[in-house]
C-alpha positions as CSV (number, residue, x, y, z in Angstrom):
1,M,-21.4,-5.1,1.4
2,S,-22.0,-8.1,2.6
3,R,-20.9,-9.0,6.2
4,N,-23.3,-12.3,6.7
5,H,-23.7,-13.7,3.6
6,P,-24.0,-16.9,3.3
7,Q,-21.2,-18.7,1.9
8,A,-20.4,-19.6,-1.7
9,S,-20.0,-23.4,-1.8
10,S,-17.7,-22.6,-4.9
11,A,-16.8,-19.4,-7.1
12,D,-13.8,-18.6,-9.9
13,A,-11.5,-16.7,-7.4
14,V,-11.5,-16.9,-3.4
15,V,-9.4,-13.5,-2.5
16,I,-8.0,-13.7,0.4
17,G,-7.5,-10.4,2.4
18,G,-9.7,-7.6,2.6
19,G,-6.9,-4.9,2.8
20,V,-7.3,-2.0,0.0
21,E,-5.4,-4.5,-2.5
22,G,-7.2,-7.9,-1.8
23,S,-10.9,-5.6,-2.3
24,S,-9.1,-3.8,-5.7
25,I,-8.8,-7.2,-6.8
26,A,-12.0,-8.4,-6.1
27,Y,-13.5,-5.4,-7.3
28,Q,-11.7,-5.7,-11.0
29,L,-12.5,-9.3,-10.9
30,A,-15.9,-9.4,-10.4
31,K,-16.1,-5.7,-13.2
32,R,-14.9,-8.7,-15.9
33,G,-17.8,-11.2,-14.9
34,L,-16.1,-13.7,-12.6
35,D,-17.8,-15.3,-9.6
36,V,-15.5,-13.8,-7.1
37,V,-15.7,-14.1,-3.1
38,L,-13.5,-11.7,-1.0
39,L,-12.0,-12.8,2.4
40,E,-11.3,-11.1,5.2
41,A,-10.5,-12.2,8.9
42,R,-11.5,-9.2,10.7
43,E,-13.0,-6.1,9.0
44,L,-12.1,-4.4,5.4
45,A,-8.9,-2.2,6.5
46,S,-8.5,-3.6,9.8
47,A,-4.4,-3.8,9.2
48,A,-2.0,-2.2,6.9
49,S,-4.7,-0.1,5.2
50,G,-6.0,1.0,8.9
51,A,-2.4,2.2,9.3
52,S,-1.2,3.5,6.2
53,A,0.2,7.6,5.7
54,G,-2.3,7.5,2.2
55,G,0.4,8.9,0.4
56,V,-0.8,8.0,-3.7
57,R,3.1,8.9,-5.4
58,Q,5.1,7.4,-8.4
59,Q,8.5,9.4,-7.0
60,G,11.2,7.2,-5.3
61,R,9.9,3.7,-6.5
62,D,12.2,0.8,-7.4
63,P,12.0,1.1,-11.2
64,R,10.4,-2.2,-10.9
65,E,7.3,-1.4,-9.3
66,L,7.2,2.5,-11.1
67,P,5.5,1.5,-14.2
68,I,2.5,0.2,-12.2
69,A,2.8,3.3,-9.9
70,M,2.1,5.5,-13.3
71,R,-0.6,3.6,-14.2
72,A,-2.4,3.5,-11.2
73,I,-1.7,7.3,-10.8
74,A,-3.7,7.7,-13.8
75,M,-6.7,6.1,-12.4
76,W,-6.9,8.0,-9.1
77,P,-8.5,10.9,-10.3
78,G,-11.5,9.3,-11.2
79,L,-11.6,6.4,-8.8
80,S,-13.9,8.3,-6.8
81,E,-17.0,8.8,-9.4
82,E,-16.1,5.3,-10.4
83,L,-16.3,4.1,-7.2
84,G,-19.3,6.1,-6.1
85,A,-17.7,6.9,-2.6
86,D,-15.3,9.8,-1.9
87,V,-12.1,8.6,-1.5
88,D,-10.7,12.0,-0.4
89,Y,-8.2,12.2,-2.8
90,H,-5.8,15.3,-3.7
91,Q,-3.8,15.4,-6.2
92,H,-1.3,18.2,-4.9
93,G,1.8,16.9,-5.2
94,H,4.6,15.1,-3.4
95,L,7.6,17.0,-2.5
96,T,10.9,15.3,-1.1
97,L,13.3,17.7,0.7
98,V,17.0,18.1,1.4
99,E,18.3,19.6,4.1
100,F,22.1,18.9,3.4
101,E,24.7,19.7,0.5
102,S,26.2,16.0,0.8
103,D,22.1,14.4,0.2
104,L,21.8,16.5,-2.9
105,P,23.7,14.6,-5.8
106,A,22.2,10.9,-5.0
107,L,18.8,13.1,-5.3
108,E,19.7,14.8,-8.3
109,Q,20.6,11.1,-9.9
110,R,17.2,9.3,-8.6
111,V,15.2,12.4,-10.5
112,R,17.4,11.8,-13.5
113,A,16.4,8.4,-13.6
114,Q,12.9,8.5,-13.2
115,Q,12.4,11.6,-15.8
116,E,14.6,8.9,-18.3
117,R,11.3,6.5,-17.3
118,G,9.1,9.5,-18.5
119,L,8.0,10.3,-15.0
120,G,7.3,14.4,-14.8
121,I,9.2,15.2,-11.3
122,E,12.1,17.7,-11.2
123,M,14.4,19.5,-8.8
124,L,13.5,22.4,-6.9
125,Y,16.3,24.9,-5.3
126,G,16.1,27.5,-2.7
127,D,13.2,30.0,-3.2
128,D,11.5,27.8,-5.4
129,V,10.6,25.1,-3.0
130,R,8.9,27.0,-0.9
131,E,6.8,28.3,-3.6
132,V,5.4,24.9,-3.7
133,A,5.8,24.5,0.8
134,G,6.3,28.1,2.2
135,G,6.3,26.8,5.7
136,V,9.1,24.3,5.3
137,G,12.8,25.1,8.1
138,E,14.9,27.4,7.0
139,Q,17.3,24.6,6.9
140,V,15.8,23.2,3.6
141,I,18.3,23.5,0.7
142,A,16.1,21.9,-2.5
143,G,13.4,18.9,-3.2
144,A,12.4,16.7,-5.5
145,F,8.7,17.5,-6.6
146,C,6.4,15.1,-8.4
147,A,3.1,17.9,-9.2
148,S,0.8,14.5,-10.3
149,D,1.1,12.5,-7.0
150,G,-0.8,13.1,-4.0
151,H,-2.8,11.7,-1.1
152,A,-6.0,9.8,-0.1
153,N,-7.7,8.0,2.9
154,P,-6.5,4.5,3.2
155,I,-9.7,3.1,4.6
156,W,-12.4,5.1,2.4
157,T,-10.7,3.9,-0.3
158,T,-10.9,0.1,1.0
159,K,-14.2,0.4,1.8
160,A,-15.1,1.9,-1.7
161,F,-13.4,-1.0,-3.6
162,G,-15.1,-3.2,-1.2
163,A,-18.6,-1.9,-1.7
164,A,-17.9,-1.7,-5.3
165,A,-17.0,-5.0,-5.7
166,A,-20.5,-6.3,-4.0
167,R,-22.0,-4.4,-6.5
168,E,-20.7,-6.2,-9.4
169,G,-21.5,-9.3,-7.5
170,A,-18.3,-9.7,-5.5
171,T,-19.3,-12.1,-2.2
172,V,-17.9,-10.0,0.6
173,L,-17.1,-12.1,3.7
174,E,-15.8,-10.3,6.9
175,R,-14.7,-11.9,9.9
176,T,-14.1,-15.0,7.7
177,P,-10.5,-15.9,8.0
178,A,-9.0,-18.7,5.3
179,T,-7.9,-21.8,7.5
180,G,-6.5,-23.8,4.6
181,I,-5.7,-24.4,1.3
182,L,-7.0,-27.1,-1.1
183,S,-4.9,-28.4,-4.0
184,D,-4.5,-32.1,-6.3
185,S,-1.5,-32.5,-8.1
186,G,-0.1,-29.2,-7.6
187,K,-3.1,-27.4,-8.7
188,V,-5.3,-25.6,-6.4
189,T,-9.1,-26.9,-6.1
190,G,-10.6,-25.1,-2.5
191,V,-10.3,-22.6,0.4
192,E,-11.3,-23.9,3.9
193,T,-12.8,-21.6,5.9
194,A,-14.7,-22.5,9.4
195,D,-18.0,-22.7,7.4
196,G,-16.7,-24.9,5.2
197,V,-15.2,-25.2,1.9
198,I,-15.2,-23.0,-0.9
199,A,-14.4,-24.5,-4.4
200,T,-12.3,-22.6,-6.3
201,S,-9.4,-22.5,-9.0
202,W,-7.9,-19.6,-8.4
203,V,-6.6,-18.2,-4.9
204,V,-5.8,-14.7,-4.8
205,N,-2.9,-13.8,-1.4
206,A,-4.2,-10.3,-0.6
207,A,-3.6,-11.0,3.4
208,G,-0.3,-9.0,3.8
209,A,0.9,-9.6,7.1
210,W,-0.7,-13.1,7.2
211,S,0.3,-13.8,3.8
212,P,3.1,-15.6,4.9
213,E,0.5,-18.4,7.2
214,I,-1.4,-18.5,3.8
215,C,1.5,-19.6,1.7
216,K,2.5,-21.9,4.3
217,M,-0.9,-23.3,3.9
218,A,-0.5,-24.0,0.0
219,G,2.9,-25.7,0.8
220,F,6.0,-23.2,0.7
221,D,7.3,-20.3,2.1
222,V,7.9,-16.3,1.5
223,P,10.7,-14.3,2.0
224,I,8.1,-11.8,3.9
225,H,8.4,-10.8,7.6
226,T,6.5,-8.2,9.5
227,R,6.6,-5.1,10.5
228,A,4.3,-2.0,12.1
229,P,3.8,1.1,11.0
230,Q,3.3,3.9,13.5
231,M,0.9,7.1,12.7
232,L,0.4,10.1,14.2
233,L,-2.5,12.4,13.8
234,T,-2.2,15.8,15.0
235,T,-4.6,19.1,16.1
236,E,-6.1,21.2,13.8
237,L,-4.1,24.3,11.9
238,P,-5.1,26.8,9.0
239,M,-4.3,24.9,5.8
240,D,-1.4,25.7,4.8
241,L,0.8,22.4,3.3
242,Y,-1.1,21.0,0.3
243,P,1.6,18.7,-0.9
244,V,2.8,15.8,0.7
245,I,6.1,16.3,2.2
246,G,9.2,13.4,2.6
247,C,12.7,14.0,3.7
248,V,15.9,12.4,2.4
249,S,17.5,12.8,6.0
250,K,14.7,12.2,8.1
251,L,11.9,9.5,8.8
252,I,9.0,11.3,7.5
253,S,5.9,10.7,6.0
254,L,3.3,14.7,6.5
255,K,0.8,16.0,5.2
256,Q,-2.6,18.0,6.3
257,L,-5.7,16.8,6.0
258,M,-8.4,18.8,4.5
259,N,-9.7,19.4,7.7
260,G,-6.6,21.0,9.3
261,R,-5.3,18.1,11.0
262,Y,-1.7,17.0,10.3
263,L,-1.2,13.1,9.5
264,I,2.6,12.2,10.2
265,G,4.0,8.8,9.3
266,G,7.0,7.4,7.3
267,G,8.4,4.9,8.9
268,W,8.7,5.3,12.7
269,P,7.9,1.8,13.9
270,A,5.5,0.4,16.6
271,S,6.6,-3.0,18.2
272,V,5.3,-6.5,16.7
273,Y,4.2,-8.7,19.0
274,Q,2.9,-12.6,19.3
275,D,-1.0,-12.8,20.8
276,I,-2.0,-16.3,21.5
277,D,-3.1,-16.8,17.6
278,S,-1.6,-13.4,15.9
279,P,0.5,-10.7,15.8
280,L,-0.1,-7.5,17.2
281,A,0.9,-3.5,17.5
282,R,1.7,-1.8,20.3
283,N,2.2,2.0,20.0
284,R,5.9,3.1,20.9
285,H,7.0,6.4,22.7
286,D,10.1,6.5,21.3
287,S,8.9,6.7,18.1
288,I,6.3,9.3,19.1
289,T,8.8,11.5,20.1
290,G,11.1,10.9,16.9
291,S,7.9,11.1,14.5
292,A,7.4,14.7,16.2
293,S,10.8,15.7,16.5
294,H,11.3,14.6,12.6
295,S,8.7,16.2,11.4
296,S,8.5,19.4,13.3
297,A,12.1,19.9,12.7
298,I,10.9,20.1,8.7
299,W,7.7,22.2,9.1
300,P,7.9,24.5,12.1
301,Q,4.1,25.0,12.4
302,L,3.9,21.6,14.2
303,L,5.3,23.0,17.0
304,K,1.8,24.8,17.4
305,T,-0.2,21.6,17.0
306,K,-1.2,18.4,19.9
307,V,-0.8,15.3,18.9
308,L,-4.4,13.5,18.8
309,R,-4.3,10.1,18.4
310,V,-1.4,7.5,17.6
311,W,-1.8,4.4,16.0
312,A,-0.3,1.6,14.6
313,G,-1.2,-2.0,11.9
314,L,0.9,-4.8,10.8
315,E,2.5,-4.8,7.3
316,A,4.1,-7.0,5.1
317,E,7.8,-6.2,4.2
318,T,9.6,-8.3,2.0
319,D,13.1,-8.5,2.0
320,D,14.2,-6.6,-1.0
321,V,11.0,-4.3,-0.1
322,V,9.3,-4.6,-3.1
323,P,6.0,-6.3,-3.6
324,I,5.6,-10.2,-4.8
325,L,3.0,-10.2,-7.3
326,G,1.8,-12.6,-10.0
327,P,1.7,-16.3,-10.0
328,V,3.9,-18.8,-8.0
329,D,6.0,-21.8,-10.2
330,H,4.8,-24.3,-8.1
331,V,1.5,-24.2,-7.5
332,E,-1.1,-23.5,-10.3
333,G,-3.6,-21.2,-9.9
334,F,-2.3,-19.6,-6.8
335,I,-1.5,-15.7,-7.5
336,M,0.7,-13.6,-5.0
337,A,-0.2,-9.9,-4.6
338,S,1.4,-8.8,-0.8
339,G,4.5,-7.6,0.6
340,F,3.9,-3.9,-0.1
341,S,6.2,-2.5,2.5
342,G,4.6,0.4,3.5
343,H,4.3,1.6,-0.2
344,G,1.9,-0.3,-1.5
345,F,-2.0,2.1,-1.3
346,A,-1.0,4.1,-4.0
347,L,-0.8,1.0,-6.2
348,S,-4.0,-0.3,-5.4
349,P,-6.0,0.5,-8.3
350,Y,-3.7,-0.7,-10.9
351,V,-3.0,-3.6,-9.1
352,G,-6.1,-4.8,-9.2
353,V,-6.5,-4.5,-13.0
354,L,-2.9,-5.9,-12.9
355,I,-4.2,-9.5,-11.2
356,A,-7.4,-9.4,-12.2
357,D,-6.7,-9.7,-16.3
358,Y,-3.8,-12.2,-15.7
359,I,-6.7,-14.5,-13.9
360,A,-9.3,-13.1,-16.7
361,T,-6.9,-13.4,-19.9
362,G,-4.0,-14.7,-18.7
363,E,-1.9,-11.6,-20.0
364,T,-1.3,-8.7,-18.9
365,A,-0.9,-4.9,-20.2
366,I,2.9,-4.6,-18.6
367,P,5.0,-7.7,-17.4
368,M,5.0,-8.7,-13.9
369,D,8.3,-10.9,-14.0
370,D,10.5,-9.1,-12.1
371,L,7.9,-9.4,-9.0
372,L,7.0,-12.4,-9.2
373,L,8.5,-14.8,-6.0
374,K,11.0,-16.6,-8.2
375,R,13.1,-13.4,-8.3
376,F,14.4,-14.6,-4.5
377,D,15.8,-17.9,-5.8
378,A,18.5,-16.3,-7.6
379,P,20.8,-14.7,-4.7
380,G,21.5,-11.1,-3.8
381,A,17.8,-9.6,-4.8
382,V,18.5,-5.8,-3.3
383,P,16.1,-2.7,-3.5
384,T,17.3,-0.6,-7.0
385,I,16.4,2.8,-5.5
386,E,16.3,3.1,-1.5
387,P,12.0,3.6,-0.9
388,L,10.7,6.6,0.2
389,P,7.7,6.5,3.3
390,S,4.9,7.1,1.6
């Protein structure tokens, strides 16, 4: 992967944003023989992809993104071999727990709806839950289990996509922010950087929390705001938890890594503040204690651990908590791949395929109509399913 490669003066496509989505898109475009430049203002995986809980799940998805998730999960088992690098993928399932009878009907209905869409998911009750995760708290009465879900390492995965893109011929430029979008008669013609203009007819905005700025450069606004998910890493315990755990009544995404440490996410936020020229995240003490309290209530073994590290990263969240994917009507050649709202990591292998297919052929295997920016033109856009933390 190149950090100081001479900047190309032209490319078939320029991908802005070196997170997992942008890196996957660059890889898939290069595989198809396109001349690609991947621009990252900092380093690959330095924002949302560096502060992801790493869940690779299908359950709990909004119906608009479930087809992408199902295709992406089919790609994950072979991803390390395809990219030539370990992405630390483990397919041990995802278990969403229920503590209270009042929460049970809604989860059962959601499971039925996902089964009708072809997802292999089931409800477990009582002792059957503990067959999957024996250490859950005594108050847990049921859970939804999707055995084909799992988890992986977001930083390793992002860097593996970036390195694979470079091997396929993409130019990967870190510490090279886009400073402007050029267009003529409503059509993309280039991307400005501090090192000059890259002439191109395709721009992919995969800049995450910075994607609204890229859109403004192209002359329009997007309904995306910045959030900062906060992560905790604990000391080691003997391996006891294999599936990823979530809970209907608590903010928790819990997994035990293969080194015995626990990685805890699930929606507890850091604070977002504006620095001189960029938003930044600052850890919050109340989120540390809240995350620790929720996770240890569900998995009491955590009371035997200590917190080793706390960190956060900036994430782009849309108004309806579903990503914006595909072309925009008013700027020809401008493609959105942003707003993944804290649950885009699992989708990344197929997001790359989807966007690369569209650019290379004008067609995609599954429609993107419900994920286009123009859906916000109609009032009342809301999540169809309350998203689970990844």
